C-alpha positions as semicolon CSV with decimal commas, in nm:
position;residue;x (nm);y (nm);z (nm)
1;M;-2,990;2,562;1,369
2;G;-3,168;2,248;1,222
3;E;-3,030;1,925;1,198
4;A;-2,972;1,929;0,821
5;A;-2,822;2,295;0,844
6;R;-2,592;2,214;1,117
7;R;-2,448;1,877;0,892
8;K;-2,398;2,154;0,617
9;A;-2,202;2,377;0,858
10;E;-2,014;2,090;1,001
11;I;-1,936;1,934;0,637
12;A;-1,817;2,302;0,521
13;A;-1,608;2,312;0,805
14;L;-1,418;1,985;0,720
15;K;-1,373;2,064;0,362
16;A;-1,243;2,402;0,477
17;K;-1,004;2,211;0,739
18;N;-0,900;1,959;0,477
19;A;-0,782;2,251;0,222
20;A;-0,595;2,435;0,462
21;W;-0,423;2,099;0,557
22;L;-0,341;2,028;0,177
23;N;-0,181;2,365;0,194
24;T;0,091;2,280;0,432
25;L;0,213;1,964;0,244
26;S;0,497;1,935;0,021
27;P;0,441;1,853;-0,342
28;E;0,562;1,474;-0,296
29;E;0,284;1,474;0,005
30;R;0,018;1,680;-0,198
31;T;0,046;1,384;-0,476
32;I;0,041;1,102;-0,195
33;A;-0,279;1,271;-0,064
34;T;-0,398;1,304;-0,419
35;V;-0,371;0,931;-0,490
36;A;-0,484;0,833;-0,126
37;Q;-0,794;1,015;-0,180
38;K;-0,878;0,884;-0,534
39;T;-0,811;0,521;-0,447
40;Y;-1,029;0,568;-0,103
41;D;-1,281;0,703;-0,360
42;F;-1,302;0,474;-0,638
43;V;-1,185;0,153;-0,491
44;V;-1,297;0,155;-0,121
45;V;-1,586;0,308;-0,174
46;G;-1,673;0,284;-0,568
47;M;-1,590;-0,107;-0,564
48;S;-1,686;-0,156;-0,184
49;M;-1,349;-0,307;-0,113
50;T;-1,333;-0,372;0,248
51;E;-1,085;-0,604;0,456
52;A;-0,809;-0,532;0,213
53;C;-0,552;-0,334;0,436
54;Y;-0,302;-0,557;0,274
55;N;-0,396;-0,494;-0,098
56;L;-0,438;-0,112;-0,046
57;A;-0,125;-0,085;0,128
58;F;0,051;-0,260;-0,159
59;F;-0,126;-0,086;-0,428
60;L;-0,045;0,276;-0,300
61;Q;0,316;0,191;-0,265
62;Q;0,354;0,044;-0,606
63;Y;0,133;0,336;-0,772
64;L;0,350;0,619;-0,597
65;R;0,677;0,439;-0,686
66;R;0,574;0,364;-1,086
67;K;0,377;0,661;-1,154
68;H;0,550;0,955;-0,914
69;N;0,877;0,788;-0,796
70;I;0,787;0,811;-0,472
71;Q;0,930;0,594;-0,229
72;T;0,705;0,495;0,078
73;E;0,690;0,207;0,324
74;V;0,440;-0,077;0,373
75;V;0,427;-0,094;0,768
76;V;0,264;-0,462;0,873
77;G;0,182;-0,405;1,243
78;W;-0,127;-0,450;1,481
79;I;-0,442;-0,261;1,529
80;N;-0,697;-0,267;1,828
81;D;-1,057;-0,120;1,820
82;G;-1,093;-0,087;2,204
83;Q;-1,354;-0,349;2,196
84;W;-1,097;-0,643;2,348
85;D;-0,776;-0,710;2,474
86;G;-0,632;-0,855;2,185
87;A;-0,501;-0,727;1,838
88;A;-0,582;-0,788;1,490
89;S;-0,291;-0,788;1,206
90;H;-0,326;-0,475;0,978
91;A;-0,100;-0,304;0,693
92;W;-0,055;0,073;0,653
93;L;0,147;0,297;0,442
94;E;0,409;0,564;0,591
95;Y;0,606;0,832;0,421
96;H;0,882;0,969;0,644
97;G;0,686;0,843;0,948
98;K;0,356;0,980;0,870
99;K;0,073;0,743;0,850
100;T;-0,175;0,663;0,541
101;D;-0,458;0,440;0,599
102;I;-0,750;0,418;0,350
103;S;-0,855;0,083;0,476
104;L;-1,079;0,107;0,788
105;H;-1,349;0,384;0,736
106;K;-1,543;0,145;0,541
107;T;-1,594;-0,220;0,696
108;S;-1,831;-0,478;0,577
109;Q;-1,960;-0,543;0,900
110;P;-1,969;-0,228;1,092
111;D;-2,154;-0,339;1,407
112;I;-1,853;-0,593;1,470
113;Q;-1,566;-0,428;1,341
114;P;-1,656;-0,020;1,359
115;P;-1,539;0,200;1,079
116;G;-1,189;0,364;1,193
117;D;-1,075;0,697;1,115
118;L;-0,959;0,788;0,722
119;I;-0,623;0,879;0,750
120;I;-0,359;1,037;0,540
121;L;-0,029;1,139;0,601
122;D;-0,138;1,172;0,988
123;H;-0,423;1,386;0,902
124;I;-0,782;1,276;0,970
125;I;-1,002;1,324;0,660
126;K;-1,282;1,152;0,799
127;R;-1,326;1,029;1,171
128;G;-1,487;0,695;1,211
129;E;-1,688;0,528;1,469
130;C;-1,397;0,479;1,674
131;T;-1,006;0,531;1,670
132;Y;-0,767;0,277;1,644
133;T;-0,450;0,196;1,822
134;Y;-0,173;0,112;1,606
135;W;0,146;-0,116;1,728
136;K;0,444;-0,186;1,488
137;E;0,503;-0,471;1,732
138;L;0,231;-0,703;1,899
139;P;0,208;-0,559;2,272
140;A;0,273;-0,873;2,530
141;T;-0,099;-0,795;2,656
142;A;-0,251;-0,859;2,339
143;E;-0,017;-1,169;2,277
144;Q;-0,139;-1,284;2,592
145;E;-0,487;-1,234;2,501
146;L;-0,445;-1,424;2,158
147;R;-0,299;-1,712;2,346
148;R;-0,570;-1,738;2,566
149;M;-0,826;-1,745;2,319
150;S;-0,635;-1,999;2,144
151;S;-0,602;-2,248;2,444
152;D;-1,002;-2,174;2,511
153;S;-1,116;-2,248;2,175
154;P;-1,009;-2,507;1,899
155;K;-1,197;-2,300;1,646
156;H;-1,016;-1,965;1,750
157;A;-0,701;-2,137;1,787
158;A;-0,718;-2,225;1,397
159;I;-0,822;-1,880;1,313
160;I;-0,552;-1,740;1,518
161;A;-0,265;-1,965;1,372
162;H;-0,384;-1,903;1,004
163;K;-0,392;-1,509;1,080
164;D;-0,046;-1,535;1,232
165;R;0,104;-1,696;0,935
166;E;-0,071;-1,465;0,671
167;H;0,099;-1,165;0,883
168;A;0,424;-1,320;0,861
169;R;0,411;-1,376;0,498
170;I;0,257;-1,029;0,452
171;Q;0,537;-0,885;0,665
172;N;0,838;-1,079;0,464
173;L;0,687;-0,939;0,133
174;S;0,676;-0,584;0,271
175;K;1,051;-0,570;0,373
176;L;1,139;-0,701;-0,005
177;P;1,237;-0,455;-0,299
178;N;0,984;-0,648;-0,523
179;G;0,736;-0,752;-0,260
180;A;0,422;-0,554;-0,415
181;E;0,510;-0,705;-0,735
182;Q;0,477;-1,065;-0,525
183;Y;0,211;-0,993;-0,358
184;F;-0,012;-0,901;-0,657
185;R;0,108;-1,204;-0,849
186;D;-0,145;-1,418;-0,641
187;A;-0,413;-1,149;-0,626
188;P;-0,740;-1,185;-0,735
189;P;-0,836;-1,044;-1,096
190;Q;-1,032;-0,738;-0,927
191;C;-0,733;-0,683;-0,687
192;T;-0,451;-0,686;-0,916
193;Y;-0,229;-0,393;-0,936
194;E;-0,350;-0,333;-1,333
195;Y;-0,727;-0,342;-1,235
196;L;-0,698;-0,098;-0,968
197;V;-0,495;0,136;-1,159
198;R;-0,797;0,146;-1,412
199;A;-1,032;0,166;-1,132
200;I;-0,912;0,507;-1,025
201;G;-0,844;0,653;-1,384
């Protein structure tokens, strides 16, 4: 089998796997899957929106609540790509404990931040170059590494301090009933809730 034929067969097998998975979902889960996939297709890919995990998580939560009366949770935690010992702040959506993360499969600098899996309700829709580890709480080893980096470099210290403040702010918003609304008040014009609603049609 040639390379083109093999790739075609792989795509067909993946489509069949995803179709079989969709058939196992409840009506609400199917709605979440559809909205998440559309947002990935039209916003992440169509608008080339990268490094936007907070924005995408709050958008999915707000859209599902407003349009479909589906309650989900924005989780603000930490991730690691396996290339270092620290951790980066990250947000994803959860529904009954099932993770949806559409923000890691496309990155602006894949040589520095490798694309991760496209995950919808714990199901890997598309595999990335690496599989990220997720934590809701910062592990002690990662915290120690971030402290070491801060002590070794004033530049790194300033970046990490800024990221920590941003993480704390977003985490606080995620716990508020109107946290998504507050988040979008300060969003750039092409990242507002209303703009993204129009983008996904």
